[in-house]
FISEVO-405859 format. One record per atom (N, C-alpha, C, O): chain; atom name; x, y, z. Coordinates in steps of 0.001 Angstrom, whole numbers. Layout:
N
ATOM   mol   atom        px        py        pz
ATOM     A     CA         X         Y         Z
...
This chain:
151
ATOM   mol   atom        px        py        pz
ATOM     A      N     28572    -12477    -27079
ATOM     A     CA     29105    -12018    -25821
ATOM     A      C     28282    -10835    -25308
ATOM     A      O     28002    -10769    -24111
ATOM     A      N     27887     -9905    -26172
ATOM     A     CA     27094     -8761    -25732
ATOM     A      C     25722     -9237    -25226
ATOM     A      O     25196     -8696    -24253
ATOM     A      N     25156    -10234    -25881
ATOM     A     CA     23851    -10734    -25466
ATOM     A      C     23943    -11326    -24063
ATOM     A      O     23048    -11087    -23253
ATOM     A      N     24974    -12077    -23749
ATOM     A     CA     25164    -12674    -22437
ATOM     A      C     25320    -11571    -21384
ATOM     A      O     24787    -11696    -20281
ATOM     A      N     26027    -10521    -21701
ATOM     A     CA     26187     -9390    -20769
ATOM     A      C     24859     -8741    -20495
ATOM     A      O     24553     -8433    -19343
ATOM     A      N     24042     -8519    -21537
ATOM     A     CA     22732     -7897    -21382
ATOM     A      C     21818     -8773    -20527
ATOM     A      O     21098     -8257    -19672
ATOM     A      N     21833    -10050    -20737
ATOM     A     CA     21016    -10978    -19943
ATOM     A      C     21454    -10948    -18465
ATOM     A      O     20623    -10931    -17557
ATOM     A      N     22773    -10941    -18255
ATOM     A     CA     23287    -10902    -16872
ATOM     A      C     22883     -9583    -16186
ATOM     A      O     22488     -9587    -15020
ATOM     A      N     22979     -8512    -16879
ATOM     A     CA     22613     -7182    -16377
ATOM     A      C     21118     -7133    -16030
ATOM     A      O     20734     -6650    -14965
ATOM     A      N     20288     -7637    -16939
ATOM     A     CA     18875     -7671    -16724
ATOM     A      C     18536     -8535    -15499
ATOM     A      O     17721     -8129    -14670
ATOM     A      N     19129     -9681    -15378
ATOM     A     CA     18903    -10566    -14245
ATOM     A      C     19300     -9874    -12936
ATOM     A      O     18579     -9983    -11944
ATOM     A      N     20429     -9168    -12916
ATOM     A     CA     20876     -8451    -11733
ATOM     A      C     19871     -7352    -11335
ATOM     A      O     19575     -7170    -10154
ATOM     A      N     19363     -6637    -12325
ATOM     A     CA     18380     -5584    -12030
ATOM     A      C     17087     -6148    -11463
ATOM     A      O     16492     -5558    -10561
ATOM     A      N     16655     -7279    -11985
ATOM     A     CA     15439     -7906    -11466
ATOM     A      C     15644     -8330     -9998
ATOM     A      O     14754     -8130     -9171
ATOM     A      N     16768     -8890     -9683
ATOM     A     CA     17054     -9318     -8286
ATOM     A      C     17045     -8080     -7396
ATOM     A      O     16443     -8099     -6322
ATOM     A      N     17692     -7023     -7818
ATOM     A     CA     17724     -5789     -7016
ATOM     A      C     16334     -5246     -6819
ATOM     A      O     15995     -4840     -5707
ATOM     A      N     15534     -5220     -7825
ATOM     A     CA     14150     -4702     -7713
ATOM     A      C     13315     -5500     -6747
ATOM     A      O     12551     -4924     -5972
ATOM     A      N     13439     -6814     -6770
ATOM     A     CA     12611     -7625     -5889
ATOM     A      C     13102     -7766     -4489
ATOM     A      O     12369     -8238     -3620
ATOM     A      N     14360     -7360     -4233
ATOM     A     CA     14884     -7416     -2882
ATOM     A      C     14991     -6031     -2258
ATOM     A      O     15330     -5941     -1078
ATOM     A      N     14730     -4991     -2953
ATOM     A     CA     14891     -3633     -2457
ATOM     A      C     14040     -3359     -1241
ATOM     A      O     14498     -2660      -336
ATOM     A      N     12828     -3871     -1170
ATOM     A     CA     11932     -3578       -63
ATOM     A      C     12317     -4280      1189
ATOM     A      O     11908     -3845      2266
ATOM     A      N     13080     -5342      1128
ATOM     A     CA     13375     -6130      2329
ATOM     A      C     14415     -5497      3237
ATOM     A      O     14428     -5817      4426
ATOM     A      N     15275     -4632      2765
ATOM     A     CA     16314     -4081      3599
ATOM     A      C     16320     -2545      3623
ATOM     A      O     17356     -1948      3916
ATOM     A      N     15229     -1918      3331
ATOM     A     CA     15201      -489      3174
ATOM     A      C     14304       197      4192
ATOM     A      O     13555      1095      3810
ATOM     A      N     14338      -172      5455
ATOM     A     CA     13426       337      6437
ATOM     A      C     13575      1854      6659
ATOM     A      O     12635      2499      7124
ATOM     A      N     14725      2418      6338
ATOM     A     CA     14919      3854      6553
ATOM     A      C     14394      4683      5393
ATOM     A      O     14252      5897      5536
ATOM     A      N     14100      4075      4250
ATOM     A     CA     13617      4803      3081
ATOM     A      C     12108      4964      3187
ATOM     A      O     11393      3966      3278
ATOM     A      N     11610      6188      3176
ATOM     A     CA     10165      6432      3241
ATOM     A      C      9794      7363      2108
ATOM     A      O     10583      8215      1702
ATOM     A      N      8566      7190      1594
ATOM     A     CA      8142      8048       509
ATOM     A      C      7954      9484       977
ATOM     A      O      7714      9735      2158
ATOM     A      N      8064     10424        42
ATOM     A     CA      7843     11827       367
ATOM     A      C      6404     12036       816
ATOM     A      O      5467     11452       272
ATOM     A      N      6258     12890      1832
ATOM     A     CA      4943     13352      2295
ATOM     A      C      4052     12240      2867
ATOM     A      O      2828     12360      2810
ATOM     A      N      4618     11185      3405
ATOM     A     CA      3787     10188      4047
ATOM     A      C      3383     10723      5416
ATOM     A      O      4243     10978      6260
ATOM     A      N      2096     10895      5640
ATOM     A     CA      1633     11479      6892
ATOM     A      C      1787     10468      8027
ATOM     A      O      1727      9258      7810
ATOM     A      N      1987     10988      9248
ATOM     A     CA      2067     10144     10430
ATOM     A      C       648     10094     11009
ATOM     A      O       281     10930     11835
ATOM     A      N      -121      9142     10584
ATOM     A     CA     -1560      9141     10914
ATOM     A      C     -2082      7888     11567
ATOM     A      O     -3298      7710     11644
ATOM     A      N     -1214      7001     12044
ATOM     A     CA     -1723      5778     12645
ATOM     A      C     -2371      6070     13969
ATOM     A      O     -1876      6885     14748
ATOM     A      N     -3490      5400     14231
ATOM     A     CA     -4274      5658     15436
ATOM     A      C     -4895      4358     15915
ATOM     A      O     -4903      3349     15210
ATOM     A      N     -5421      4413     17152
ATOM     A     CA     -6202      3287     17679
ATOM     A      C     -7653      3658     17654
ATOM     A      O     -8039      4758     18048
ATOM     A      N     -8455      2733     17191
ATOM     A     CA     -9894      2989     17050
ATOM     A      C    -10627      1793     17698
ATOM     A      O    -10382       636     17358
ATOM     A      N    -11539      2115     18650
ATOM     A     CA    -12247      1037     19340
ATOM     A      C    -13560       672     18601
ATOM     A      O    -13763      -490     18251
ATOM     A      N    -14407      1614     18376
ATOM     A     CA    -15694      1365     17735
ATOM     A      C    -15742      2072     16405
ATOM     A      O    -15458      3266     16314
ATOM     A      N    -16109      1318     15348
ATOM     A     CA    -16162      1919     14032
ATOM     A      C    -17186      1232     13171
ATOM     A      O    -17599       104     13438
ATOM     A      N    -17600      1949     12107
ATOM     A     CA    -18509      1429     11112
ATOM     A      C    -17734      1296      9791
ATOM     A      O    -17043      2224      9370
ATOM     A      N    -17859       136      9153
ATOM     A     CA    -17206       -59      7837
ATOM     A      C    -18077       576      6783
ATOM     A      O    -19245       215      6638
ATOM     A      N    -17514      1533      6035
ATOM     A     CA    -18238      2230      4980
ATOM     A      C    -18056      1525      3629
ATOM     A      O    -19003      1412      2850
ATOM     A      N    -16857      1062      3364
ATOM     A     CA    -16576       312      2154
ATOM     A      C    -15215      -362      2298
ATOM     A      O    -14390        55      3111
ATOM     A      N    -14990     -1390      1515
ATOM     A     CA    -13713     -2099      1600
ATOM     A      C    -13689     -3283       684
ATOM     A      O    -14669     -3592         7
ATOM     A      N    -12554     -3946       670
ATOM     A     CA    -12416     -5127      -172
ATOM     A      C    -11179     -5944       214
ATOM     A      O    -10282     -5460       905
ATOM     A      N    -11160     -7181      -247
ATOM     A     CA    -10093     -8138        40
ATOM     A      C     -8911     -7857      -932
ATOM     A      O     -9114     -7657     -2129
ATOM     A      N     -7710     -7848      -396
ATOM     A     CA     -6521     -7595     -1225
ATOM     A      C     -6201     -8789     -2129
ATOM     A      O     -6305     -9946     -1722
ATOM     A      N     -5813     -8476     -3352
ATOM     A     CA     -5303     -9416     -4316
ATOM     A      C     -3780     -9235     -4396
ATOM     A      O     -3299     -8148     -4716
ATOM     A      N     -3030    -10299     -4105
ATOM     A     CA     -1586    -10227     -4092
ATOM     A      C     -1043    -10001     -5528
ATOM     A      O     -1602    -10493     -6508
ATOM     A      N        70     -9235     -5606
ATOM     A     CA       771     -9002     -6878
ATOM     A      C      2266     -9197     -6675
ATOM     A      O      2746     -9260     -5543
ATOM     A      N      2993     -9293     -7770
ATOM     A     CA      4456     -9346     -7765
ATOM     A      C      5005    -10503     -6923
ATOM     A      O      6028    -10361     -6254
ATOM     A      N      4340    -11607     -6961
ATOM     A     CA      4767    -12815     -6234
ATOM     A      C      4900    -12613     -4722
ATOM     A      O      5768    -13203     -4078
ATOM     A      N      4022    -11770     -4168
ATOM     A     CA      4017    -11569     -2727
ATOM     A      C      2871    -12370     -2112
ATOM     A      O      1990    -12850     -2824
ATOM     A      N      2889    -12508      -826
ATOM     A     CA      1783    -13175      -126
ATOM     A      C       849    -12161       511
ATOM     A      O       262    -12433      1558
ATOM     A      N       704    -11000      -105
ATOM     A     CA      -123     -9945       443
ATOM     A      C     -1549    -10452       621
ATOM     A      O     -2134    -11053      -280
ATOM     A      N     -2100    -10189      1833
ATOM     A     CA     -3474    -10567      2088
ATOM     A      C     -4042     -9670      3172
ATOM     A      O     -3317     -8934      3842
ATOM     A      N     -5345     -9749      3328
ATOM     A     CA     -6070     -8917      4265
ATOM     A      C     -7070     -8053      3544
ATOM     A      O     -7312     -8226      2349
ATOM     A      N     -7652     -7118      4273
ATOM     A     CA     -8613     -6193      3647
ATOM     A      C     -8186     -4747      3858
ATOM     A      O     -7503     -4413      4826
ATOM     A      N     -8609     -3894      2918
ATOM     A     CA     -8469     -2452      3053
ATOM     A      C     -9871     -1913      3183
ATOM     A      O    -10730     -2205      2350
ATOM     A      N    -10121     -1112      4237
ATOM     A     CA    -11470      -580      4457
ATOM     A      C    -11419       913      4777
ATOM     A      O    -10435      1396      5335
ATOM     A      N    -12461      1629      4430
ATOM     A     CA    -12681      2971      4889
ATOM     A      C    -13717      2840      5989
ATOM     A      O    -14798      2288      5783
ATOM     A      N    -13361      3369      7188
ATOM     A     CA    -14245      3264      8341
ATOM     A      C    -14464      4635      8980
ATOM     A      O    -13696      5573      8768
ATOM     A      N    -15555      4719      9781
ATOM     A     CA    -15859      5929     10537
ATOM     A      C    -16027      5530     11984
ATOM     A      O    -16733      4564     12274
ATOM     A      N    -15398      6244     12904
ATOM     A     CA    -15539      5918     14326
ATOM     A      C    -16724      6647     14944
ATOM     A      O    -17440      7381     14263
ATOM     A      N    -16921      6436     16240
ATOM     A     CA    -18075      7018     16950
ATOM     A      C    -18022      8559     16975
ATOM     A      O    -19061      9210     17076
ATOM     A      N    -16825      9133     16885
ATOM     A     CA    -16669     10580     16892
ATOM     A      C    -16875     11183     15508
ATOM     A      O    -16857     12407     15375
ATOM     A      N    -17073     10360     14465
ATOM     A     CA    -17285     10876     13127
ATOM     A      C    -15991     11021     12325
ATOM     A      O    -16012     11551     11214
ATOM     A      N    -14870     10557     12872
ATOM     A     CA    -13587     10628     12146
ATOM     A      C    -13463      9467     11195
ATOM     A      O    -13967      8377     11469
ATOM     A      N    -12792      9688     10068
ATOM     A     CA    -12612      8676      9050
ATOM     A      C    -11197      8097      9104
ATOM     A      O    -10233      8806      9392
ATOM     A      N    -11092      6788      8821
ATOM     A     CA     -9810      6093      8867
ATOM     A      C     -9734      5110      7683
ATOM     A      O    -10753      4627      7190
ATOM     A      N     -8514      4836      7252
ATOM     A     CA     -8279      3728      6360
ATOM     A      C     -7782      2623      7247
ATOM     A      O     -6830      2801      8005
ATOM     A      N     -8445      1445      7152
ATOM     A     CA     -8111       313      8024
ATOM     A      C     -7519      -826      7211
ATOM     A      O     -8020     -1166      6139
ATOM     A      N     -6445     -1411      7734
ATOM     A     CA     -5934     -2686      7245
ATOM     A      C     -6366     -3702      8337
ATOM     A      O     -6140     -3453      9521
ATOM     A      N     -6958     -4794      7965
ATOM     A     CA     -7516     -5733      8917
ATOM     A      C     -6428     -6550      9637
ATOM     A      O     -5258     -6551      9254
ATOM     A      N     -6867     -7238     10685
ATOM     A     CA     -5941     -8012     11532
ATOM     A      C     -5090     -9011     10764
ATOM     A      O     -3956     -9289     11153
ATOM     A      N     -5632     -9553      9673
ATOM     A     CA     -4903    -10545      8914
ATOM     A      C     -4036     -9950      7797
ATOM     A      O     -3543    -10673      6932
ATOM     A      N     -3855     -8607      7827
ATOM     A     CA     -3018     -7974      6809
ATOM     A      C     -1595     -8452      6939
ATOM     A      O     -1047     -8504      8040
ATOM     A      N      -989     -8805      5814
ATOM     A     CA       426     -9112      5757
ATOM     A      C       858     -8893      4299
ATOM     A      O        43     -8856      3378
ATOM     A      N      2146     -8754      4141
ATOM     A     CA      2751     -8653      2801
ATOM     A      C      4129     -9247      2881
ATOM     A      O      4692     -9338      3972
ATOM     A      N      4686     -9650      1785
ATOM     A     CA      5965    -10333      1751
ATOM     A      C      7083     -9485      2374
ATOM     A      O      7927    -10025      3088
ATOM     A      N      7107     -8190      2123
ATOM     A     CA      8172     -7331      2616
ATOM     A      C      7584     -6212      3479
ATOM     A      O      7469     -5069      3036
ATOM     A      N      7220     -6551      4694
ATOM     A     CA      6631     -5536      5578
ATOM     A      C      7751     -4703      6215
ATOM     A      O      8124     -4912      7369
ATOM     A      N      8268     -3767      5439
ATOM     A     CA      9334     -2863      5892
ATOM     A      C      8891     -1441      5741
ATOM     A      O      7743     -1179      5382
ATOM     A      N      9762      -539      6004
ATOM     A     CA      9460       900      5929
ATOM     A      C      9185      1420      4539
ATOM     A      O      8795      2579      4397
ATOM     A      N      9370       609      3496
ATOM     A     CA      9121      1122      2164
ATOM     A      C      7785       638      1602
ATOM     A      O      7449       974       467
ATOM     A      N      7021      -132      2355
ATOM     A     CA      5705      -566      1914
ATOM     A      C      4741       537      2268
ATOM     A      O      4677       984      3413
ATOM     A      N      3987       974      1271
ATOM     A     CA      3064      2103      1447
ATOM     A      C      1649      1715      1052
ATOM     A      O      1423       795       266
ATOM     A      N       699      2454      1631
ATOM     A     CA      -731      2268      1320
ATOM     A      C     -1215      3513       587
ATOM     A      O      -929      4640       993
ATOM     A      N     -1947      3295      -493
ATOM     A     CA     -2503      4366     -1271
ATOM     A      C     -4008      4135     -1489
ATOM     A      O     -4480      2998     -1462
ATOM     A      N     -4734      5202     -1700
ATOM     A     CA     -6048      5140     -2320
ATOM     A      C     -5830      5522     -3773
ATOM     A      O     -5005      6385     -4072
ATOM     A      N     -6553      4895     -4668
ATOM     A     CA     -6330      5130     -6073
ATOM     A      C     -7641      5104     -6866
ATOM     A      O     -8648      4555     -6418
ATOM     A      N     -7598      5704     -8037
ATOM     A     CA     -8775      5695     -8910
ATOM     A      C     -8854      4424     -9753
ATOM     A      O     -9833      4215    -10469
ATOM     A      N     -7815      3566     -9673
ATOM     A     CA     -7816      2312    -10439
ATOM     A      C     -6972      1259     -9706
ATOM     A      O     -6355      1543     -8679
ATOM     A      N     -6960        56    -10248
ATOM     A     CA     -6207     -1031     -9599
ATOM     A      C     -4689      -946     -9834
ATOM     A      O     -3911     -1690     -9237
ATOM     A      N     -4297       -31    -10709
ATOM     A     CA     -2839       149    -10943
ATOM     A      C     -2470      1609    -10613
ATOM     A      O     -3110      2549    -11084
ATOM     A      N     -1442      1764     -9806
ATOM     A     CA     -1032      3044     -9329
ATOM     A      C      -270      3805    -10418
ATOM     A      O       692      3293    -10990
ATOM     A      N      -718      5044    -10695
ATOM     A     CA       -48      5884    -11692
ATOM     A      C       538      7101    -10961
ATOM     A      O      -130      8122    -10796
ATOM     A      N      1794      6972    -10529
ATOM     A     CA      2431      8052     -9760
ATOM     A      C      2691      9296    -10601
ATOM     A      O      3054     10336    -10052
ATOM     A      N      2519      9219    -11904
ATOM     A     CA      2709     10385    -12762
ATOM     A      C      1437     11239    -12851
ATOM     A      O      1479     12361    -13354
ATOM     A      N       342     10727    -12380
ATOM     A     CA      -944     11423    -12399
ATOM     A      C     -1403     11690    -10978
ATOM     A      O     -2111     10868    -10396
ATOM     A      N     -1018     12818    -10411
ATOM     A     CA     -1240     13075     -8971
ATOM     A      C     -2681     13098     -8565
ATOM     A      O     -2975     12850     -7396
ATOM     A      N     -3596     13379     -9453
ATOM     A     CA     -5028     13378     -9086
ATOM     A      C     -5616     11981     -9023
ATOM     A      O     -6771     11814     -8631
ATOM     A      N     -4819     10951     -9414
ATOM     A     CA     -5344      9594     -9450
ATOM     A      C     -5022      8784     -8183
ATOM     A      O     -5393      7614     -8095
ATOM     A      N     -4345      9383     -7215
ATOM     A     CA     -4011      8638     -6004
ATOM     A      C     -3895      9572     -4806
ATOM     A      O     -3776     10790     -4943
ATOM     A      N     -3932      8965     -3644
ATOM     A     CA     -3666      9681     -2386
ATOM     A      C     -2807      8753     -1543
ATOM     A      O     -3216      7636     -1228
ATOM     A      N     -1609      9216     -1175
ATOM     A     CA      -744      8474      -284
ATOM     A      C     -1339      8526      1106
ATOM     A      O     -1633      9604      1625
ATOM     A      N     -1520      7343      1720
ATOM     A     CA     -2081      7305      3060
ATOM     A      C      -968      7180      4100
ATOM     A      O      -895      8000      5014
ATOM     A      N      -103      6176      3982
ATOM     A     CA       943      6032      4996
ATOM     A      C      1929      4940      4617
ATOM     A      O      1710      4200      3658
ATOM     A      N      2990      4844      5355
ATOM     A     CA      3947      3739      5299
ATOM     A      C      3468      2661      6259
ATOM     A      O      2958      2961      7339
ATOM     A      N      3634      1409      5862
ATOM     A     CA      3246       286      6720
ATOM     A      C      4525      -484      6987
ATOM     A      O      5214      -887      6050
ATOM     A      N      4854      -693      8267
ATOM     A     CA      6123     -1380      8565
ATOM     A      C      5965     -2688      9286
ATOM     A      O      6949     -3310      9686
ATOM     A      N      4690     -3122      9461
ATOM     A     CA      4473     -4430     10102
ATOM     A      C      3124     -4992      9730
ATOM     A      O      2221     -4264      9317
ATOM     A      N      2997     -6301      9881
ATOM     A     CA      1742     -6973      9601
ATOM     A      C       736     -6650     10698
ATOM     A      O      1099     -6140     11758
ATOM     A      N      -544     -6955     10431
ATOM     A     CA     -1568     -6793     11438
ATOM     A      C     -2499     -5627     11165
ATOM     A      O     -2422     -4982     10119
ATOM     A      N     -3374     -5369     12116
ATOM     A     CA     -4370     -4323     11987
ATOM     A      C     -3719     -2935     12139
ATOM     A      O     -2849     -2726     12984
ATOM     A      N     -4174     -1994     11288
ATOM     A     CA     -3737      -621     11310
ATOM     A      C     -4930       272     11033
ATOM     A      O     -5811       -84     10250
ATOM     A      N     -4962      1443     11681
ATOM     A     CA     -5936      2487     11386
ATOM     A      C     -5154      3740     11053
ATOM     A      O     -4361      4207     11871
ATOM     A      N     -5366      4304      9848
ATOM     A     CA     -4708      5513      9425
ATOM     A      C     -5748      6611      9338
ATOM     A      O     -6674      6543      8529
ATOM     A      N     -5590      7629     10179
ATOM     A     CA     -6578      8738     10207
ATOM     A      C     -6546      9492      8889
ATOM     A      O     -5486      9801      8344
ATOM     A      N     -7727      9773      8404
ATOM     A     CA     -7880     10543      7163
ATOM     A      C     -8373     11959      7520
ATOM     A      O     -8959     12156      8585
ATOM     A      N     -8142     12923      6655
ATOM     A     CA     -8567     14305      6922
ATOM     A      C    -10082     14462      6785
ATOM     A      O    -10645     15466      7221
ATOM     A      N    -10718     13505      6199
ATOM     A     CA    -12190     13514      6013
ATOM     A      C    -12572     12304      5209
ATOM     A      O    -11732     11440      4953
ATOM     A      N    -13805     12221      4809
ATOM     A     CA    -14239     11095      3977
ATOM     A      C    -13500     11168      2624
ATOM     A      O    -13476     12215      1976
ATOM     A      N    -12904     10050      2216
ATOM     A     CA    -12177     10082       923
ATOM     A      C    -13118     10354      -248
ATOM     A      O    -14277      9938      -243
ATOM     A      N    -12604     11047     -1231
ATOM     A     CA    -13331     11343     -2456
ATOM     A      C    -13794     10013     -3065
ATOM     A      O    -13047      9034     -3089
ATOM     A      N    -15045      9998     -3559
ATOM     A     CA    -15590      8762     -4129
ATOM     A      C    -14815      8293     -5392
ATOM     A      O    -14975      7152     -5827
ATOM     A      N    -13984      9172     -5966
ATOM     A     CA    -13221      8748     -7138
ATOM     A      C    -12154      7717     -6762
ATOM     A      O    -11668      6991     -7629
ATOM     A      N    -11781      7645     -5462
ATOM     A     CA    -10790      6693     -5004
ATOM     A      C    -11504      5372     -4711
ATOM     A      O    -12055      5167     -3629
ATOM     A      N    -11478      4500     -5690
ATOM     A     CA    -12230      3237     -5642
ATOM     A      C    -11397      2043     -5241
ATOM     A      O    -11941       967     -4996
ATOM     A      N    -10058      2211     -5166
ATOM     A     CA     -9181      1084     -4891
ATOM     A      C     -8188      1413     -3758
ATOM     A      O     -7797      2564     -3562
ATOM     A      N     -7808       386     -3043
ATOM     A     CA     -6724       444     -2096
ATOM     A      C     -5545      -266     -2716
ATOM     A      O     -5723     -1303     -3355
ATOM     A      N     -4324       268     -2545
ATOM     A     CA     -3136      -315     -3147
ATOM     A      C     -2036      -421     -2096
ATOM     A      O     -1794       509     -1327
ATOM     A      N     -1377     -1581     -2084
ATOM     A     CA      -163     -1767     -1294
ATOM     A      C      1000     -1727     -2279
ATOM     A      O      1011     -2459     -3269
ATOM     A      N      1959      -882     -2006
ATOM     A     CA      3017      -550     -2994
ATOM     A      C      4380      -616     -2327
ATOM     A      O      4530      -186     -1184
ATOM     A      N      5372     -1148     -3023
ATOM     A     CA      6757     -1109     -2588
ATOM     A      C      7411       111     -3237
ATOM     A      O      7674       111     -4440
ATOM     A      N      7668      1134     -2453
ATOM     A     CA      8227      2369     -2981
ATOM     A      C      9641      2194     -3499
ATOM     A      O      9971      2752     -4545
ATOM     A      N     10488      1443     -2813
ATOM     A     CA     11874      1296     -3218
ATOM     A      C     12002       647     -4595
ATOM     A      O     12826      1066     -5407
ATOM     A      N     11189      -375     -4857
ATOM     A     CA     11249     -1086     -6131
ATOM     A      C     10252      -582     -7138
ATOM     A      O     10311      -963     -8307
ATOM     A      N      9314       285     -6707
ATOM     A     CA      8256       819     -7552
ATOM     A      C      7420      -310     -8215
ATOM     A      O      7183      -311     -9423
ATOM     A      N      6993     -1259     -7370
ATOM     A     CA      6174     -2357     -7843
ATOM     A      C      4978     -2546     -6911
ATOM     A      O      5067     -2272     -5714
ATOM     A      N      3862     -3017     -7465
ATOM     A     CA      2673     -3277     -6653
ATOM     A      C      2821     -4576     -5833
ATOM     A      O      3354     -5574     -6318
ATOM     A      N      2341     -4535     -4597
ATOM     A     CA      2312     -5735     -3784
ATOM     A      C       872     -6245     -3631
ATOM     A      O       669     -7398     -3252
ATOM     A      N      -124     -5405     -3920
ATOM     A     CA     -1506     -5844     -3826
ATOM     A      C     -2453     -4704     -4080
ATOM     A      O     -2085     -3534     -3978
ATOM     A      N     -3728     -5069     -4425
ATOM     A     CA     -4751     -4061     -4637
ATOM     A      C     -6117     -4623     -4297
ATOM     A      O     -6282     -5839     -4207
ATOM     A      N     -7085     -3765     -4109
ATOM     A     CA     -8450     -4175     -3917
ATOM     A      C     -9416     -3140     -4422
ATOM     A      O     -9143     -1943     -4336
ATOM     A      N    -10521     -3567     -4938
ATOM     A     CA    -11646     -2694     -5236
ATOM     A      C    -12435     -2536     -3974
ATOM     A      O    -12861     -3525     -3378
ATOM     A      N    -12642     -1303     -3551
ATOM     A     CA    -13378     -1048     -2288
ATOM     A      C    -14797      -640     -2633
ATOM     A      O    -15054       487     -3056
ATOM     A      N    -15715     -1579     -2446
ATOM     A     CA    -17148     -1239     -2687
ATOM     A      C    -17984     -1523     -1491
ATOM     A      O    -19194     -1300     -1516
């Protein structure tokens, strides 16, 4: 009887974790900057194609770009999409393909993403070269939705 209860509890937790991002548009991570911008002309400095994770359909590219004025942006391409494009989906730069939120020097939170399509997130300057990966993350469920090596 105890084993059946444990299995039922585990199953319920899994369902909650995988559905948390779909209905949580008001939940936003701490310190997410409001940096979305429109950029007409830009040069791609580095980037890569997203690899989907956690049974999502995440796709598109993450790129670091520079515009004609010399400003830097993190770009999600026109074909960007993810299974749960709500207010809890976030974009990070990371030192690896897996996000370690316990090691603050290993990531930089870029912004919340609430819809599919092209996005430009203004950066304070050129990102540190240690940030080699772009990561799409579901903050509410604390699971990865996708990553890319940006070279």
